[in-house]
C-alpha positions, 0 to 999 in steps of 0.5 A: 458401572463407572468407578467412583471413589468414596471420600466419606467419614473414615469412621465408617470404613475399615471394618466388616460391614456385616458384623463389625469385626476386623477387615480381613478381606473384600466382599463383593456386592453383589456376590459374583455367583449372581453374575456371569463372566466376564465380570463387570469392571470395578465390581463393588466390594466392601470390607469383611472379616473372613468368617462373614465372607466365607460364611455366606457362600453356601447360602448364596449358592443356594439362592442363585441355584434356586432362582435358576431352577425356578426360572427353568421349572426344573433342577436339571442342569441341562435345562439351566440357562446360566452355565455357571449355575448348571456347573454348580448343580452338577458339582453339588448334587446335594444342593440340587437334591435339596432344591428339587425336594421342594419342587411340586408340579401343580395344575397351575404349573411348577412351584418351589418351596424355599428356605426363607431363612437362607434367602433372607440371610443373603438379601440382608448381606447384599443390602448391607454391602450396598449401604456401606459401599454407596452411602458410606453408612454401614448397617449392623442393626437389624432392618425394620423391614425386609421384603422379598417377592418374585415380581411375578407375584406382584400386582401392577401397583406394587411393581410400579412402586418398586421400580419407579416410586415417587422418591425425591432427593430430599435427603442428600447422601453423606458428603464424599460418599459414592452416592453423592459423588455419582450425583455430582461427578457422573450425573444422571448418566450413572442411573437407569431410572434410578437404578445402578446396573451391575450386569444387564438381566442379572443384577441391579440395585438402587439406594435412597435415604428418604424416610430411612435408609432403603436398599432395593435390588433385583436379581435376574429380573425376577426376585425383587428385594426391598430392605429398610433401616430407620 
C-alpha cells in the first residue's frame, strides 16, 4: 500500500479509536497476526490505549489460528500452510486444544464450531481501525449490522454483492482524509476493483460512506466481513 497522509479534522484524532481513551500506542489495522513477514511497508496503524491494544491479542490469535485450521481441516501444526500460525499453535497448545475441540468430522467433511463472540470482537476491532485510518471517522458506537461469513457458504449473488456491488461515490469522504487523498492524489491505481490490498491472499479491505459508513474486509480470501454504521 502506498502511504497517504491524513489531513482530516484533528478532533477525530489523538485518542483510542476503540474506546475513546488515551493515545498510548499504535494499533495496526490489520493486525500483524493476519499477515506474513516481510510485512508491507507503511502498514496502517491507529491510536489506541494500551488496554485495548493488548486486550485484543488473544482473540486475534484465536481467529487467525481458527481460519488456518479450517482451511487445512486440522489443527496439526505440521499441516498448517502459514509458518507463523503453525508456530503459534505449537507454542500455545491450549489454544490448539480449544480449536480442536470444536472440530467434527461429518459425512460432508470437517466442520468447526466457533466462538462467535471472539470472532465478532476482532472483526469490529479491525473495522474500527479502518474507519479511523481511511475515513478519519472513528466509530465508538455499536454498528447497526455485522456480517461474518465464509465465502464458501455464500451463494453467487451474495458473493458478487460483497466483492463488486453497485456502490457509487455519491458521498465523498471527509476532506483531508486518507480515503479522499487516495482518490485525488493516487487515483484508481490505489484500488483493485475498489479494494485496498494490504497483502495478497492474506488481507484486503474497502470503505464506503453511501447509506452509512461501511467497512468490508476479507481475510485469507476466506472470511468475508461486512460492518455497517449509520
